[in-house]
N, C-alpha and C positions, 0 to 999 in steps of 0.2 A: 505493500499500498500506500502512496507518494502524500504528501500532504492535499491535505483537502480541509476546503471551504465551503462553509456553509453560511449565509450574510442571516440575520434575526432582523429581521421589520419592526418586528413589536413584541414583548414578554410572552403576549397572550402565543406568539407561533413556535415559542421554547415546545411544546405537547410535540407538531409537525416534526421539527430537527432532532429530534430523540429519538424520534420512530423513522429517520434518514437515517442518524447514527449509531442505532443500534442492532442493527449488523456489519456494522464497521468493524463492532469490539472481537469478534470472534477468532479467537486465538490469542486476544490478550487477556490478561487477570489484573494487570497494574496500570490502573489511570488515572492520570495524574492531570489535575484541574486546575489552571495558573488565570490569574486574575484579577483586578483592583477588586479593591473591599468592592461590595453594590455588585459588581460586574453581573452574577446571576450562577456562582458558580454552585451553591443549592439548590438554587431553586432548578438550575437545571437538570440537577441528580434528582429530583424529586423528579422531575420530568418522563427522565429516563428508570426509574425503578417503575414509573405508573408502566412505561411500555416495556418491561422487563415481567410487571404480572405482579410484583412487589403490590401485596397488600395497607402494608402498614404505611403508616401515618410517617413521613419519610424529613426531618428534621436535623439542622444543623445539630452536630458532633461536640462541639464547640468547647465545651467541659468535658463532657464527657473522656475525647478524646475519638474514641470507634462509638460507630452505631450498630446493628448488626437490622437485616430485612431480607426475606423469605422469597425468589422469584416464583414464577408459576409451579417452577419446576421444583419446589420446593430447596432452593442452592442456595446458599450461605447469599448475599450483595454486602460483601465491610463498606461500610462510611469512615473517613476519617476526616478529620478537620486540626491540623498541625498549625493554627494559628498561636494560639496560648501556650504552647511547649517554650521551656527554659532550653532545653536541651536537649541530643541526639538518645540522651541516657534514661530521660523519661518515656520517650517514644520504645524503649528498649523494654521497661518496664515494665510496659500494659502485651509485651510478647507482642507488640510490631513482627516481627522477622519470622515470627510463627504465619500471621494471619498473611503476608509476604508472600511468602512461599506456600501457603494450601493451595495454590491454584485455584482459589475461587478471586471472584471479583473485586476485587477494592477500586473505592473511589479513591483520589486524597486529595482533599484540599489547601493549600499549601505543603508540597511536595516539599521544596527547597530547603525548609528545618529539618529536613530528614532527610537529606540527599545520601548523608551515606550509608544508610542502610537499604536505599533501591535495588532493587536488582534489571541488571543492565536491561534487560526487555520491558519495556514497558511504550504507553500510547499517551501523548502530549494533547490536552485538550487547551485550548483558550481562548478563553474567550472577551474580546474589545470592545470598549464601548466606543459605541459610533456615534451615539447621537442620543433624549435622555432613557429614548425605551429599544433602541436598534443597538444589535451588536455583530460580533460577527464571529462564527467561531469555524476555530481552524483548529486540525486533525492533523498529528504529526508523530509515524512512528519512531522510537530514537531504539538504540541501540548504543549504552554507552562503553 
């Protein structure tokens, strides 16, 4: 997969884009979400989890660091938010490496804070604010 971009005209269009992105996740278990505060990372994750059949209430795990949801096949989806961690050791203490090595889908907000723990194969999703409600979503496979 090469770099793929999806213009998002409004936040209401996120479910449609999530439905287009979901099939492109095949073969990737580590999904990194980058974007400035308020770019829509958690909102996109909510839309993506809905497309994947997760009936759960998806919310940011800002204080818990990780939330677990179940997809339509009853497989776990792990949602991380590392914005508030003080150091990589804090992520290690919650078992981040075990989650990352599980083979299950890991959706990681603020991944740069745990860069040292991330496996080499991952998919970078960047949300760029292009207007009051418009965004550009960019998918880029990485192999560090």
